[in-house]
N, C-alpha and C positions, 0 to 999 in steps of 0.2 A: 506493501501498498503505498500513494505516493505522501505520507504525513508520522512523522514520531508518535512514540505514544502519552499523551495529553500529563500522564501521569510524570511518567519521567520528564519533563520539559516544565510543569507547572516545578518539580523537586527544586531542578538547578537553581530557576530562577529565584525560588525564595532561601535557598539557600545565600546567594550569592545578596541577592534583597536583604536580606540578614548580616550579613558579612558587612555590607555597602554602610548599614544604618551603624553598625558600633565602629568602626574606620572612623567615620563623620564626626561620633560623637570625643572618640580620641583625639582626632585632630581637633578639636575644639578644644581641648584640653591643652596641646602646645599651644594653642595661639593664647589660652586663659593665665601661663602656668606663672606666677611670678617667684621668684628666689631674693628673696631681703639682705641685709647684708647684715651682719654683724659687726657687736662695739670694737671688734677687735676683728677686721676682714681677709681671711687666710688667702693667700696665693690660687690655689686648688680652690676653695667656692668661689672666686672673682671666674676663672677658668669657664665651672659650671652652669654660671650667670651665661657667658661670651655663648657656651654650645648649647646651651639651651633652645637662644636667640634661632641657632641654627636649626633646632629641631621644630621654631612654629615656623621658621620659611617652608621646608620640608612640609609642615601638617597644611601652611595653607596653597601653597599648590595642590597638594589634593583637592581641596576645596575647589579650587579655580575650577579644576579641569573635569571634576566626580562628573558634573551634568552634559558635558560631550560625549565623555567616556562610556560612564552608566547609560546616557540617552541613546547613543551608537549601540550594542545592544539589544535594546528593546527596541528600538525602530524596526528592527530589518522582519521581525515579527508580522510587524502592520503590515511592511511593504508585501513579504513574502506573501499574507493570506491575502490581501489584495490581489496581486497576481493570478494566485490560486483560484481567489473565485471568480475572476475574468474568463478564467479559460473551463473551470468549472459549469457557470453559465451559459457558455457556448454550447458544451457540448448538450444542456439541457435542449437549448434550441435545437440543435441538429443543426448547428452549421457548421462540423467539423466530424467527418464520417470514414475518410480516406487516409490513408499510414501517409500518405504524401501530408495531407495536413492537417498531422497531429504532429508529424516528426519537426515541422519547419516550426509547429506552435512548441512544443515543446523547447526547440533549440535555440528560440526566438524571443522565449520571453522566460520561461520558468527557469531556465538552467545559466540563461547571465543572474537572474534574482537570486537563486543560490549561492552562485561564487562572489556578488555581492557580498551576499551577509555571514561568508568563511572568509573574506577578506578587510571586512565591517570588525568581523569579532576579532579575529586575530590582530588586527591595530589594535584595538580594546585593551589586549591581553597586554600587548606591549607596552601600554600605556602606563596599565596598570605596575607590571614589573618596574619599568624607570625612577617612578614612588616608593616602591619598593625599593630598589639600591639609595634613592635619596635617603630613605630613615632609615637606612643599613650602614652608612657612609656615618651618620653621626652618633651613631651605640660608642664604636671601636671607643672614640672621642671624650663621650661623657663619662665611658667605662675606666678611662684614663684619670681624668681628674678627679672622679668620685671618689675613685681606688686610691690617690695618693691621699687624697683627706683620712683615709681611712687607715693608713699608714702609718701618720701622721698621730695620730688618735691613741695607736696600738695599745697605749695603754687604758685606754676603756673600751676595752672592745664587747665584753660580756655587757656590758649597758646597752652601747650602743649593736649588737646582735637583738639580745630584748626586746628594744624598740623596734626595730626595722622586723622581726620576727609579728609581733602585734599589729601592726603599718600593713603586712604585706596582706595577715587575715583581715584585719577589715575590708582593705581592697575583695578579698575572696568570697566576702557574705556582701559585702553593697554587689558587687557583679551578681551575685547567684538571685540577685531581687530582680532583673530586670526578666520582662518576655520575650523568648523570642517567636518569631511570628512566626506565625503555620497558612499553610497554601489557602488554609479553607477561611482562616480570617482574612485574607488576600481577596481571595472570592465575592465573601462576602460585603466587602466593605467597611467590616468592623473598625470603626475608630482607635487609630490610637492616642495612649496618652505619652504628653511631649512631658519633661519636669524637668526643671535646673538642677542641680546637685554640682554642690559646691564642697568643695572640702579644706579646711583651712589648717594650718601646720606652724605652732607657735614655738615660738624657743621660751622656755616655763622659768621661773627667776623662783628659786629657795623661799623670798618673798610674798608668796601666791599669784605674784604679776607673771605677765607674759610681752613677747614683743613679735609683731609678724615676719615669719620667716618665709612660709613656703604657699603659696595658694593653687589649686587652679576649679574650674569651672566646665562643667558639657551637659548636657543634655543626655537623659536617661528615658527610655523608652520602656513604657509597660501598657497593658490591655484587661478591662474590667475594674484594679484599684489604682491611685494614681500612687507613684513612687513614694509620697509623703506617710501614705494612710501603712503601707510595707514598710518605710524607715521603721517608724514609729511602733507598730507591734510586735518587730523581733530585737529582742532583749540582749539577746548577743550581742548586738551591734553596739550598743550602751557598754555592756560591760567590759568591752572590746576600747572603748574610748575612756572608759575611765584606766581602764591598767595604760594604759599609754600614759598617758597626763601622771601616773602616780611616778612611771618606770621614766618620766623625763625631770622628775627632779633628784634623781639619782647621777644625774650625766649633768658632762662641763656643757658651757653653749654649744663649744667647738664640735662636743661628741654627740649631741640633736640637731646637730645641722648636720653631720654627716648621715647620719642616722635617716634622715628625713628625705634627705638626697637621693635614696633604694628609691622611693615612688615615683621617681624622675625615670629611673634604668626599666624598671617595671614598668611604664607606660610606653618607653621605646620597647621592649618585646611585645608587650600586649601589640603596637602597632603593626609589629611583622608578622607576629603570628597573624595579624587578622589580615590583612593586605595577603597576604602570603596564601593561604584561604581562597582570596578572593580569585588570583591567581590561578588556583588549581579548579573553582569554575569553571571560568571562562574556556580555556582551551575547551571542557566536556562540551558545552555550547558550539564549535565550532567543528568540532571533530559529530552534534549532529547534523549540522549545517553539511558535513560533507559526505554524509552517509546521504540524505536526501540528494544531492548533487547526482551522486553514482547511484540514485536506484532513478533518476533522469535520465542518465546517460546505459542505464543498464535498458530502459522501455524502447530509447529509442534504438538501439543495436539492434531488439527483439523486432521493432518494426522494419529496419532495415534487412531482416532475416527473415522478413516475411508474415511477420506473424498478423493475427486479424484483429482489427482494434477493437472486434465488438466481443474477441475475448481474451484478448491481454488482462488478465488480474489488474494490475497496475489503471490501465484504461476506466473498465467499468467498474473500476470501486470509487473514482476519484465523489462519486457523491456523499461517501465515508469521507473519504479522507479532508472534502473542502470543509465539512461538519468538523472535524477536529480543529483545524487549520484555525475556523473561527472561533473555537473553543477556545485554543492557544493564544490568539490574539485577545481575546478580551479577555485573559488573566495578567497579559503582559498589560493592555492598558490600565487595570486596575489598580496595578503598584505605583507608579507618580499617580494615579489620583487618590490614593490610602488618604478616606479624611486624620484632622489629629485635631487634638484637644488638647489644655493647658493645665496642667497639676501643680499645686502648690510646691515653692521652691524648697530643694533641703539643702540642710549646712551640718557639715560633720565636723566639728569642732573637738578634736581632745580636752581643753582646757575650759568648756562646755556642757559634759557630753549630752546632759537632758535636753539642750538645746537645739533643738533639728530645724525652725520654721527658723527663717529669713524676718 
């Protein structure tokens, strides 16, 4: 049949959509990431700030190019479904009956459209890979500067490891609350709730005060319940925030700062993982298009070999294939049309662990 499985295509597009949502959120974080100065600002921390700026540039690059990259992938489904629908209409009207007519239509209408889809999806994959490399280029530089800080403060390694471990645990808990959008949610047009989630990490002083050191904000996506409701109903997050605040009091300013910079590395790792997953999905979409092109070429070869258009399965099953392409295109169009509502913002701050609302 001259169409792919609806379920397979919907699954691929849903996976890519979820990863782009995550990447949007991570890129937003890189743009909002601020690292403050210490009273006695060490050289390694100055370099971290400079390299965080490079990370922000990489994130801004994705935000700028995403509409072209992601939009191009989706557009191929609409263009091909439209062309296929035209062929199906001509068949139904009895306008094409002879092998020569079928061969001409397949080779001049559908094959070029399939080739265009392959080429466009391949270009999108290369664009994604370019952005992955941009993030990868920053990672070793950030690691170098952050590791310098940890080496300089090796006498407080135990305290730094304890704080960094709890910060990582906090990120895991927070990330687990976001919703993975299913294909059913996309098809039904169910509204996505987007909330601004801001993480604050202040350097604590022994007298119970603190001063700003690190902050970053991003959009969190949920369905059904708001992110605020999920956060405030998860006691483990409150407990982790309180534990971080307590551990900070046992470390120097510089050690607290070094521990906090591990959040930056965590962000880089997550960015690379997410983009790598999208790069893994888009070649599968390209493969799907290549398979469709090969089906068309096989049908043309069969016609050239003397096959009867009335008994050639790929041709007499065109009405069913057209229904599949119509459904696939409807799903592709539903992705950018998803509605979003704005939920209340959330602030995560170890110094005020129970104050979740902004």
